N, C-alpha and C positions, 0 to 999 in steps of 0.2 A: 286418493289422488289429489296431489297438491300442484301449485304452480311450478315448483321445481321438477315434478315428474313430467309435466307438459314440456318444460324447457329441454329436458333430456330427450324426449321423443322428437322434438323439433331438431335438436342437434343431430340426432341419428338420421333424420330424414335428409338434412343438408349434406351430411357426410356420405350418405348413400348415392348422391349424384356428383360427388367429387370435390366438395368444399372441405377446407381445413378449418375446423371450428375450435373456438376457445371461449370458455366462460370465465371472465375476470373476477377477482375478489373486489370488494368495495374498499378502496384505499384512496388516500389523498395524494396528489402530486401537483407541483407547481406548473401552471400553464394549462390546466384542464379548462374546458370551455365553460364550466360552471363557476368560474371565479376562483379556481385553486382547489376545489373539492370535487373529487370524481364520483362521489355518491350519485347515483342516478344514471351511471353509465349503462349502456345497453347490456342485456343479459348474455348475448352471444356475439362474438366477433367471428366473421367469416372471411378467411384469408384466401386471396386469389393471386397467383403469380403471373397470370396471363391477361386478365381483365380487371375491372374494378372490384375492389373488396366490398364487403357489406357488413352491416350491423343489424341485429334483430332484437327487439324488445318483446317479452312474452307476458301476456296477461290472461286472466281467466274471465269467462262469462259469469255474470250474476244470473240466477234463475229464480223463477217464481213457480214452485211446485212443478218444475220441469215443463211447464206449459209455454213459457216465454223465456228465451235467452236474450240477454242484453249485456253490453259492456258499459261500465260506468266510466265516462271519459276522465273524471277527476282522479281515477286511479293511475292515470299516466301523469306523473308529477311534472312540474315545470322543469326540473333538472333533467328528467328523462326526455322531455320534449326538446330541450336545448341540445342535448347530445344528438338526438335523431335529426334535428334541423341542421346542426353543425356538420354532421357527416353527410347528409343527403344533399343539402343545398349549398353548404359552404365548401365541401370537399369533393363534390361531384361523385360521391360514392353511392352505394345502394343501401337503402334503409327499409326495414320490414317490421311489421307488427304482426306477431303470431298470437291468435286468440283461440283458446281451447276451452272446452267444457270439462268439468271434473266429475260429472255424474253421467250415468247412462241415460240415453244414447250419447256416446262420445261424438264430438264434432271438433274440427280444427280448421281454422282459416289462416292463411298467410297473405297479408295485404301489404302492397308497397306503401311506404310511408306517405309519399306524395298523394296517392289515391285516398288513403285514410284521412289526410288533412282536408281534402276536398269533400269527402263524405261528412266529415264533422261540421264543416261550414254549412253544407246542405241541410243536415239534421238540425243544427242550431237555428237556421232561418225558418225551417218548417215548424219547429216548436214555437217560434216567435209569432209566426203568422196564425197558428192555431189559437194563440192568445189575442189575435186581432191587433197585433202591433204593425204599424205601417212599415212595409218593406224598405221605404226610403230611410227610415231611422235605424235600420240594422247596422250595427257597428260592433267593434270589439267590446264595448261596454256591456253587451248582452252576455258575455262570457261563454262558457262551454254549454253544449246541450246537456240535458239531464241524463239521457241514456242513448246508447247507440244500439237499436234493435238488430237482431241477427239478420233480419230481412235485408238490411243494407248491404250485407256481404254475400248474399245468396245469388245475386244477379250476374256475377262475372266468374272469373276463373280462380277465385280466392280459396274455395273450399277444397280441402284435401280428402283423399279417400283412404279408408282403413282396409288393410289386408291381413287377415288372421295369420299370425306366425311371422309376418314380415314388417308389420308396422304401417306407418303413414306414408302416403305417396302424394306428390304435388299433382294438381290438376294438369292434364297434358298441355293446356294453353297458357299456363303460368309463365310469364316472361323470364322467370328465374332459370328456366330450363334452356333458354337461348343465350345465357351469359357464357362467353368463351372461358373454358377452364383447361388447365394443363394438369392432367391426372398424374399422380405420383405413385408409382409402384415401388416396392422395396428395392428391386434390382436397379432402379434409377439412382439411388443414393447410398446404398449399403456400403460401397467401397470407393467413395469419392475422395475422401481425405485420408491422410495417414493416421493411424490409430496407435495409441499406447498399448503396451502389452497388458492384457487384463488377467487378473488372478482369479 
């Protein structure tokens, strides 16, 4: 089980509730928010013709003998962070971070990017205070937290559930389920335009 496998599972889960998904290749193009290089773009684009579209970055948990799961924040590169910030805050789109485990027992969390950013600041400040650093001095110079334990994501609607034979399902309270979508069935588009004769 690799990060790519988790991405495919996440794509299938989004597709199952009506999103049109796309996994882009890493290529460069002029005008990308990372200064002309699109490396670091989100793993999944989620297209929506009725409401806001979304992007999703996929990461895996680190584990210590399967006793403790945690995400290493440094594994979200600055380029990936710029893309998520640009899309979520600059474009008023929806951004998500999907974090999955690659070993049994499998776990998967889908966290809105804005929520993740708040949790990251919270964890960074908590780690600093554990080192007895005065909270007044907390600023960006402290950098990222060393790790984001799984317990940070267990308290809300982030965790997905697994159903054998059907895959992952969003938590019933996840706001992604409230996003308006226009579902597209084949009969809606199969005969819209004129077609060439096919051999």
